C-alpha positions as CSV (number, residue, x, y, z in Angstrom):
1,M,0.0,0.0,0.0
2,S,1.3,3.5,-1.0
3,D,1.6,6.4,1.4
4,Y,0.0,8.5,-1.2
5,N,-3.2,6.3,-1.2
6,F,-5.1,9.1,0.7
7,Y,-4.8,11.3,-2.2
8,L,-6.5,8.9,-4.5
9,T,-9.6,8.3,-2.5
10,S,-12.1,11.0,-2.3
11,S,-15.7,11.1,-1.3
12,D,-18.5,12.5,-3.5
13,S,-21.0,12.4,-0.8
14,E,-22.0,15.7,0.5
15,E,-22.8,14.1,3.9
16,E,-19.1,13.4,4.5
17,Q,-17.7,16.7,3.5
18,D,-16.9,19.2,6.1
19,V,-17.9,22.4,4.5
20,E,-18.4,25.4,6.7
21,P,-21.4,27.5,5.6
22,E,-20.4,30.9,4.3
23,K,-21.4,33.7,6.7
24,E,-22.9,36.9,5.4
25,D,-21.0,39.2,7.9
26,Q,-17.6,37.5,7.3
27,E,-15.0,40.0,6.0
28,P,-12.6,39.0,3.3
29,P,-9.0,38.5,4.2
30,K,-7.0,41.7,4.5
31,K,-4.6,42.3,1.8
32,M,-1.1,43.5,2.4
33,S,-0.6,47.2,2.0
34,R,2.4,48.6,0.2
35,T,4.6,51.0,1.8
36,S,6.9,53.4,0.3
37,F,10.2,54.2,1.8
38,T,12.2,57.3,1.2
39,V,15.9,57.0,0.1
40,G,17.0,58.1,3.5
41,Q,14.8,55.2,5.2
42,K,16.2,52.7,2.8
43,L,19.7,53.7,3.8
44,E,18.9,53.4,7.5
45,I,17.4,49.9,7.0
46,V,20.5,48.9,5.0
47,K,22.8,50.2,7.7
48,Y,20.8,48.3,10.4
49,A,20.9,45.1,8.2
50,R,24.7,45.4,7.8
51,N,25.2,45.8,11.5
52,V,22.8,43.1,12.6
53,S,21.3,41.1,9.9
54,K,18.8,41.3,7.0
55,H,16.5,38.9,8.9
56,A,16.4,41.2,12.0
57,A,15.9,44.3,9.8
58,S,13.1,42.8,8.0
59,K,11.3,42.0,11.4
60,K,12.1,45.5,12.8
61,F,11.1,47.6,9.8
62,H,8.4,45.3,8.4
63,V,10.1,45.1,5.0
64,H,10.6,41.8,3.0
65,R,14.2,40.5,3.1
66,Y,14.5,40.6,-0.8
67,S,13.7,44.3,-0.7
68,I,16.5,44.8,1.8
69,R,18.8,42.6,-0.3
70,N,18.1,44.7,-3.3
71,W,18.6,47.9,-1.6
72,T,22.0,46.6,-0.2
73,E,23.1,45.8,-3.7
74,D,22.0,49.3,-4.9
75,E,23.4,51.1,-1.8
76,E,25.8,53.2,-3.8
77,K,23.0,54.3,-6.1
78,L,20.9,55.2,-3.1
79,K,23.6,57.1,-1.4
80,A,24.1,59.2,-4.7
81,L,20.3,59.9,-4.7
82,N,20.4,61.0,-1.2
83,E,23.0,63.6,-1.6
């Protein structure tokens, strides 16, 4: 018997399915809002990430690690824009 057997069996009976009825007053899930950062803020986040870690900076400033990585790679360009 395969470990994947549970994927192959399904029930078409409505009685056996656990389906929660849709509530009228139920709100849809909230979407992530986008935040704009100034060049100065980006440089501050990059500085913190270099001193501590990108992971800690992403938690502290609520920014995705990939954004911090990109800003770290573009740090010289950001410094030029900040002058």
